[in-house]
PLY file of the C-alpha trace (Angstrom):
ply
format ascii 1.0
element vertex 288
property float x
property float y
property float z
element edge 287
property int vertex1
property int vertex2
end_header
133.37 112.89 145.16
135.56 113.71 148.26
137.34 117.60 149.42
139.71 118.63 147.09
143.31 119.14 148.78
143.24 122.76 147.56
139.30 122.74 149.07
140.37 121.32 152.43
143.22 123.67 151.93
141.03 126.78 151.93
138.31 125.64 154.12
140.81 125.49 156.88
141.89 129.19 156.24
138.29 130.07 156.38
138.39 127.95 159.71
141.00 130.29 161.52
139.35 133.60 160.07
135.34 132.23 161.25
137.46 132.57 164.85
137.82 136.54 164.35
134.58 136.96 161.96
130.64 136.08 162.03
131.32 135.44 157.83
133.66 135.28 155.50
133.00 135.54 151.76
134.79 134.26 149.09
134.08 134.67 145.26
132.85 131.81 143.21
136.00 130.30 142.40
137.11 126.43 141.09
137.43 125.41 144.99
134.31 127.38 145.93
131.98 125.63 142.97
133.77 121.92 144.20
132.61 122.88 148.11
129.54 123.75 146.73
129.16 120.36 144.78
130.35 118.45 147.67
127.74 120.05 150.11
124.96 119.38 147.29
126.21 115.77 147.49
125.87 115.09 151.04
122.32 117.20 151.35
123.96 120.19 152.42
122.10 123.67 151.47
124.46 126.42 151.41
121.06 128.68 150.94
121.39 131.72 151.08
124.41 131.93 151.66
125.47 131.37 147.60
124.55 133.42 144.68
125.93 133.59 141.33
129.41 135.40 142.46
130.29 134.11 146.01
129.61 132.09 148.89
129.28 133.44 152.47
130.93 131.09 154.95
129.63 131.00 158.00
130.52 129.05 161.44
126.51 127.18 161.00
128.17 125.92 157.69
131.30 125.18 158.91
129.84 122.37 161.53
127.30 120.92 158.82
130.48 120.10 156.39
132.25 118.67 159.94
129.16 116.79 160.54
129.16 115.17 157.43
133.16 114.57 156.95
133.05 113.25 160.71
130.51 110.74 159.93
132.54 109.08 156.88
135.52 109.24 159.20
137.48 111.86 157.92
139.10 114.68 159.26
136.87 117.88 160.55
137.88 121.18 158.37
140.26 123.53 160.60
142.46 120.22 161.33
145.46 120.36 158.59
146.77 117.36 157.13
149.47 119.36 155.68
153.16 117.75 156.47
151.79 114.90 157.96
152.38 111.50 156.38
150.18 108.69 155.46
150.18 107.33 159.07
149.73 110.22 160.33
146.66 111.03 158.05
145.42 107.24 158.62
144.77 108.22 162.29
143.47 111.50 161.76
140.68 109.30 159.03
140.40 107.68 156.43
140.89 109.94 154.15
144.89 110.47 152.57
146.25 113.40 150.45
149.21 112.93 149.21
149.67 116.08 147.80
149.51 117.57 151.42
151.22 114.87 153.00
155.25 114.83 153.58
157.21 111.85 151.58
158.04 108.92 153.36
161.85 109.92 153.22
161.32 113.03 153.84
163.83 112.50 157.17
165.19 109.16 156.34
168.93 108.87 155.70
171.45 105.82 154.95
174.16 105.10 157.38
176.58 102.48 157.26
177.11 101.13 161.06
179.23 97.62 162.52
177.18 94.71 161.47
175.12 93.06 163.64
173.03 90.22 161.72
171.00 87.65 162.30
171.75 84.05 162.00
170.64 83.47 158.49
172.18 86.13 156.98
175.78 85.94 155.56
178.65 88.07 157.38
179.84 91.13 156.72
181.51 93.41 158.74
179.39 96.88 157.87
175.42 96.61 157.59
173.65 99.18 155.84
170.21 101.06 157.35
167.54 103.38 156.89
166.68 105.42 159.82
164.93 108.75 160.62
167.86 110.68 161.50
166.04 112.84 164.16
166.44 109.77 166.41
170.25 109.35 165.87
171.82 110.66 169.48
174.39 112.73 167.86
176.35 113.14 171.40
177.18 109.41 171.18
179.13 109.96 167.83
182.43 111.61 167.37
182.73 112.11 163.78
180.84 112.41 160.98
181.32 110.87 157.38
179.28 111.54 154.54
179.78 109.58 151.68
179.08 110.95 148.23
179.01 107.74 146.05
176.39 105.23 147.38
178.62 102.45 145.87
181.24 103.50 147.70
178.65 103.86 150.84
177.86 100.42 150.47
181.58 98.68 150.93
182.86 101.83 153.75
184.60 100.62 156.22
185.48 103.35 158.92
188.10 101.01 160.53
189.94 100.99 158.07
190.69 104.95 158.57
193.17 106.62 160.91
191.23 109.32 162.47
192.12 111.21 165.27
190.13 111.18 168.03
187.52 109.22 166.23
186.43 106.02 167.50
182.58 106.22 166.49
182.10 107.89 163.63
178.55 108.09 162.07
178.80 107.42 158.51
176.30 108.93 156.29
175.35 109.02 152.51
175.04 111.76 151.21
172.11 111.31 149.37
170.43 111.34 146.04
166.75 111.96 144.68
165.31 109.72 147.01
167.48 110.42 150.87
169.30 113.85 150.04
166.42 115.78 151.37
167.54 114.67 154.71
171.10 114.80 154.93
170.74 118.77 154.96
168.88 119.22 158.62
171.45 116.46 159.59
174.22 118.28 158.51
173.01 121.19 160.55
172.38 119.94 163.90
175.88 118.23 163.41
177.63 121.41 162.83
176.43 122.21 166.11
177.54 120.24 168.02
181.48 121.00 167.02
183.02 117.86 166.26
184.66 116.54 162.97
182.48 116.17 159.64
184.41 114.50 157.00
183.63 114.54 153.34
184.91 111.47 151.59
183.92 112.13 147.70
185.23 112.44 144.26
188.01 114.55 143.94
187.20 116.78 141.39
185.73 120.72 141.38
182.13 119.74 142.00
183.13 116.93 144.94
185.21 119.37 146.93
182.76 122.29 146.05
179.70 119.55 147.74
182.37 119.26 150.69
182.45 122.68 151.49
178.39 123.75 151.31
177.29 120.59 153.64
179.56 122.53 155.75
182.66 119.26 155.87
185.07 120.35 157.89
187.74 117.66 156.28
187.83 116.05 152.84
189.21 112.20 153.31
190.94 112.06 149.75
194.47 109.67 148.79
197.84 111.12 150.04
199.39 113.88 148.00
201.95 112.47 146.02
199.96 109.03 145.07
197.22 111.66 144.03
199.52 113.81 141.92
200.40 111.01 139.77
196.95 108.95 139.73
194.82 111.97 138.92
193.82 112.56 135.50
191.78 115.08 132.57
189.13 112.82 132.04
187.94 112.97 135.94
187.45 117.06 135.38
184.49 117.34 133.39
183.41 120.39 131.60
180.38 120.39 132.91
181.96 121.28 136.31
182.85 124.38 135.31
180.21 126.80 136.80
181.81 125.41 140.21
185.27 126.58 139.72
184.27 130.31 140.83
183.22 129.63 143.84
186.33 127.49 144.65
188.72 129.61 142.92
187.58 132.08 145.49
187.61 129.81 148.32
191.09 128.99 147.24
192.52 132.66 147.47
191.54 133.51 150.58
193.09 130.10 152.50
196.87 130.88 153.67
199.48 129.83 151.20
200.47 127.38 153.36
197.26 125.72 154.19
197.32 122.00 153.41
194.53 122.18 151.04
196.51 124.12 148.83
198.19 121.85 146.96
195.06 119.78 146.48
193.36 122.49 144.77
196.62 123.01 142.25
195.73 119.96 140.96
191.88 120.57 140.28
192.29 124.09 139.59
195.99 124.21 137.94
196.45 120.92 136.29
193.01 120.46 136.12
192.82 116.79 136.98
190.68 114.55 139.12
190.08 111.51 140.31
186.44 109.52 140.78
186.12 108.41 144.33
185.74 104.81 143.04
189.73 104.83 142.07
190.53 105.79 145.70
193.38 103.29 148.30
194.86 104.86 151.10
192.37 107.97 152.42
194.28 110.55 154.53
192.47 113.77 156.18
193.23 117.44 154.86
191.07 120.18 156.73
189.68 122.56 153.94
188.80 125.64 156.00
0 1
1 2
2 3
3 4
4 5
5 6
6 7
7 8
8 9
9 10
10 11
11 12
12 13
13 14
14 15
15 16
16 17
17 18
18 19
19 20
20 21
21 22
22 23
23 24
24 25
25 26
26 27
27 28
28 29
29 30
30 31
31 32
32 33
33 34
34 35
35 36
36 37
37 38
38 39
39 40
40 41
41 42
42 43
43 44
44 45
45 46
46 47
47 48
48 49
49 50
50 51
51 52
52 53
53 54
54 55
55 56
56 57
57 58
58 59
59 60
60 61
61 62
62 63
63 64
64 65
65 66
66 67
67 68
68 69
69 70
70 71
71 72
72 73
73 74
74 75
75 76
76 77
77 78
78 79
79 80
80 81
81 82
82 83
83 84
84 85
85 86
86 87
87 88
88 89
89 90
90 91
91 92
92 93
93 94
94 95
95 96
96 97
97 98
98 99
99 100
100 101
101 102
102 103
103 104
104 105
105 106
106 107
107 108
108 109
109 110
110 111
111 112
112 113
113 114
114 115
115 116
116 117
117 118
118 119
119 120
120 121
121 122
122 123
123 124
124 125
125 126
126 127
127 128
128 129
129 130
130 131
131 132
132 133
133 134
134 135
135 136
136 137
137 138
138 139
139 140
140 141
141 142
142 143
143 144
144 145
145 146
146 147
147 148
148 149
149 150
150 151
151 152
152 153
153 154
154 155
155 156
156 157
157 158
158 159
159 160
160 161
161 162
162 163
163 164
164 165
165 166
166 167
167 168
168 169
169 170
170 171
171 172
172 173
173 174
174 175
175 176
176 177
177 178
178 179
179 180
180 181
181 182
182 183
183 184
184 185
185 186
186 187
187 188
188 189
189 190
190 191
191 192
192 193
193 194
194 195
195 196
196 197
197 198
198 199
199 200
200 201
201 202
202 203
203 204
204 205
205 206
206 207
207 208
208 209
209 210
210 211
211 212
212 213
213 214
214 215
215 216
216 217
217 218
218 219
219 220
220 221
221 222
222 223
223 224
224 225
225 226
226 227
227 228
228 229
229 230
230 231
231 232
232 233
233 234
234 235
235 236
236 237
237 238
238 239
239 240
240 241
241 242
242 243
243 244
244 245
245 246
246 247
247 248
248 249
249 250
250 251
251 252
252 253
253 254
254 255
255 256
256 257
257 258
258 259
259 260
260 261
261 262
262 263
263 264
264 265
265 266
266 267
267 268
268 269
269 270
270 271
271 272
272 273
273 274
274 275
275 276
276 277
277 278
278 279
279 280
280 281
281 282
282 283
283 284
284 285
285 286
286 287
């Protein structure tokens, strides 16, 4: 048997307390019984430290446990595996605890970049890359373009846009259950650059709400006249009603002449919207 994740975590806490105390007492709970069973299997005798109600930990017992762990190629007590990837855990020893390690996609985002395909791959103007957002040099990008829908993201071409002061935009997929977690810290880091953050997504109550909550400074949407003609009530589903109150508050806080107001009139007044897949020409509309 091996030490459970719960047992190892609790032993780490005990080890930390033993730096200040000669002894740490823990009642006979499941994780303690797991440690006792592990000790017996590896010929470690707790001796008088163990009774029917509790286990008395001291530095000598931890030393014996660590000696066995190290002999098995496992990380010793006191060296937490929490937050480490599988590869990082492997460097600590043969043990891996998936319940403690971070997901392989914890810091990964999908970016849409100029294509540099090798000769054996069919040519396309853009390529999709899976990258660790912490390795992106944000200072070299002049705008962030956040794309909501994956199918649109795969075909998104920023060179067709007429964005002022944007020659090297960073185009990132907003994310889903697999990639959604890493976009938030990326957006927070981008906010510190004080550069433009465009949101390209569905023109509906939820989409605009997501743009605002993500820190976007502008929407990429069709021109107002075109949108007034093509928006439809079919793209204003009832399940988006919970997003309306906050968006209405945002509308009420904007000046009457704000560029976003006529767009919000379509969403909140006419109860119409349009999915991103139906868009044609895009323009930039500030949201704040």
